[in-house]
C-alpha positions in Angstrom: -42.7 -35.3 129.9 -41.2 -34.1 127.0 -37.4 -33.7 126.5 -38.1 -30.4 124.6 -36.5 -26.9 126.1 -40.0 -25.1 127.7 -39.8 -21.8 125.7 -41.6 -18.7 127.1 -42.3 -17.1 123.9 -44.8 -18.6 121.7 -44.5 -18.9 118.2 -47.9 -18.9 117.6 -50.4 -15.6 117.1 -52.3 -14.7 119.9 -55.8 -13.1 119.2 -56.3 -10.1 120.4 -59.0 -10.0 123.3 -62.9 -9.7 122.6 -64.5 -6.3 122.5 -60.8 -4.9 122.3 -60.5 -2.1 119.2 -56.6 -2.2 119.0 -55.8 -0.8 115.3 -53.2 -2.7 113.5 -49.9 -0.8 113.3 -48.5 0.0 109.9 -45.0 -0.9 109.2 -42.4 1.5 108.9 -42.1 3.1 105.8 -45.4 2.6 104.6 -47.0 5.7 102.6 -49.4 7.7 104.1 -53.2 6.7 103.8 -55.2 8.5 101.3 -57.6 10.9 103.0 -54.9 11.5 106.2 -53.6 14.9 107.2 -50.3 15.5 105.7 -47.8 17.5 107.9 -45.3 19.7 105.9 -43.2 22.5 106.7 -44.9 24.6 104.1 -48.2 24.9 106.3 -46.2 26.3 109.2 -44.6 29.4 107.1 -46.8 32.4 108.0 -48.9 33.5 104.9 -48.6 36.9 103.0 -51.5 38.5 105.4 -49.6 37.4 108.8 -46.1 38.8 107.3 -47.8 42.2 106.4 -49.9 42.1 110.0 -46.7 41.7 111.9 -45.0 44.8 110.0 -47.7 46.9 109.9 -47.6 46.4 114.2 -44.0 47.2 114.2 -44.4 50.0 112.3 -46.9 51.2 114.7 -44.9 50.8 117.3 -42.0 52.3 115.9 -44.0 55.6 115.2 -45.5 55.9 118.8 -41.9 55.5 120.0 -40.7 58.4 117.8 -43.6 60.6 118.9 -42.6 59.9 122.5 -39.2 60.8 121.4 -39.9 63.9 120.6 -42.1 64.9 123.2 -39.7 64.0 125.4 -36.8 65.9 123.6 -38.8 68.8 123.6 -40.1 68.8 127.4 -36.5 68.4 128.4 -35.4 71.1 126.1 -37.8 73.8 127.5 -37.0 72.5 131.3 -33.5 71.2 132.0 -31.5 74.1 130.6 -33.3 76.7 132.6 -33.5 74.0 135.8 -29.5 73.9 135.2 -28.5 77.5 135.1 -30.8 77.9 138.2 -28.6 75.3 139.9 -25.8 76.6 139.0 -26.5 80.7 139.7 -27.3 79.3 143.1 -24.2 77.8 143.6 -22.3 80.5 142.4 -24.2 83.6 143.5 -22.6 85.8 141.4 -19.4 85.8 142.4 -16.3 85.1 139.7 -14.1 83.6 141.3 -16.6 80.8 142.4 -18.1 80.6 138.6 -14.2 80.1 137.6 -14.0 77.3 139.8 -17.3 75.5 139.1 -16.5 75.8 135.6 -13.1 74.5 135.7 -14.0 71.5 138.1 -17.0 70.2 136.4 -15.2 70.9 133.0 -12.2 69.2 134.0 -13.9 66.2 135.8 -16.9 65.9 133.9 -14.6 65.6 130.8 -11.4 63.5 132.0 -13.4 60.7 134.0 -16.0 60.3 131.2 -13.3 59.6 128.4 -11.3 57.2 130.9 -14.3 55.1 131.3 -15.1 55.1 127.7 -11.6 54.1 127.1 -11.7 50.9 129.8 -15.2 50.3 128.2 -13.6 49.8 124.7 -10.2 47.8 126.4 -13.1 45.5 128.3 -15.0 44.8 125.4 -15.7 40.7 124.7 -15.5 40.1 128.1 -18.0 38.4 130.6 -20.6 39.0 127.7 -19.5 42.6 127.3 -21.2 43.6 130.6 -18.2 45.1 132.0 -18.1 47.5 128.8 -21.9 48.1 128.9 -20.9 48.8 132.8 -18.3 51.6 132.2 -19.9 53.2 128.9 -23.2 54.1 131.1 -21.0 55.5 134.0 -19.4 57.5 131.4 -22.4 58.8 130.4 -23.9 59.4 133.7 -20.7 61.5 134.3 -20.7 63.6 131.5 -24.3 64.9 132.1 -23.2 68.0 133.9 -21.2 69.1 130.7 -24.2 67.8 128.4 -26.5 70.3 130.5 -24.2 72.9 130.3 -23.5 72.3 126.3 -27.6 72.7 126.1 -27.7 76.2 127.6 -25.0 77.4 125.2 -25.6 75.6 122.0 -29.6 75.3 122.1 -31.8 77.7 120.7 -34.9 76.8 122.5 -36.9 79.6 125.1 -35.0 77.6 128.0 -31.7 77.7 126.7 -31.8 81.6 126.2 -33.3 81.6 129.6 -30.3 79.6 130.8 -27.8 82.1 129.3 -29.3 85.2 130.9 -29.1 83.3 134.0 -25.4 82.8 133.4 -24.9 86.5 132.4 -26.0 87.7 135.8 -25.8 84.8 138.5 -22.7 82.5 137.4 -20.0 84.8 135.8 -16.8 83.3 134.0 -18.6 79.7 134.6 -19.1 78.8 130.6 -15.7 80.3 129.6 -14.3 78.3 132.5 -16.1 75.2 131.3 -14.4 75.3 128.2 -11.0 75.4 129.6 -12.2 72.7 131.6 -13.4 70.3 128.8 -9.8 71.4 127.0 -7.9 70.7 130.1 -9.8 67.1 130.4 -9.1 65.7 127.0 -5.1 66.9 127.2 -5.3 64.5 130.5 -7.6 61.8 128.9 -5.0 61.2 125.7 -2.1 61.4 127.9 -3.7 59.0 130.3 -5.0 56.7 127.1 -1.3 56.9 125.8 0.2 55.8 129.0 -2.4 52.7 129.3 -1.5 52.2 124.9 2.6 52.1 126.2 1.6 49.5 129.4 -0.2 47.0 127.6 2.0 47.0 124.2 5.1 46.4 126.9 2.9 43.5 128.3 2.5 41.8 124.8 5.9 42.3 124.1 7.0 40.5 127.4 4.2 37.7 126.5 5.9 37.0 123.0 9.6 37.0 124.1 8.5 35.1 127.4 8.4 31.4 125.2 11.5 31.9 123.8 13.6 32.4 126.9 11.6 29.3 128.3 12.8 27.5 125.2 17.0 28.6 125.6 16.5 27.4 129.1 
């Protein structure tokens, strides 16, 4: 027996078994053989025709959306002012007192609450991926819808707006003027509340700025 240590790795090359088709692996860093397809970044870039096709598709989609918005606007302009005036007329039923109170309540609430929600949306921006800000803004728009509908009757120039004005004159006297005063009161209340919120936040920032100094003195 030989005294040489037994090695599990033989240094002699092992020939592949007959019938195998194992291709030799080229060494790292070897040049690409001629005739082989070369993958480059240029082949992945879209061509000019593909870019033009994408632009045309986007333009067509934009035109379709714009046309749908225009059609929706004209439909709502003819329907919503007349419908809203009819709802208010049924609620007031020709009473001056009821028209004034309904206009004041809607004017104040549908102005003050949306402005307050918009203020909260502004203050809560950049938090939780702007989810609270978006929620406050959407809620503010929803609450402001009654005043927006009244504005569509007063400031609109279509047939629906003119029909709504006639309904207001007959079935809801005093509603439009009271709504205008309610809007003014709502804006004044929103400014006052916004001023208090600003003072509160300013006081909080001042306390945060002075608290480290007090801790250092201790």
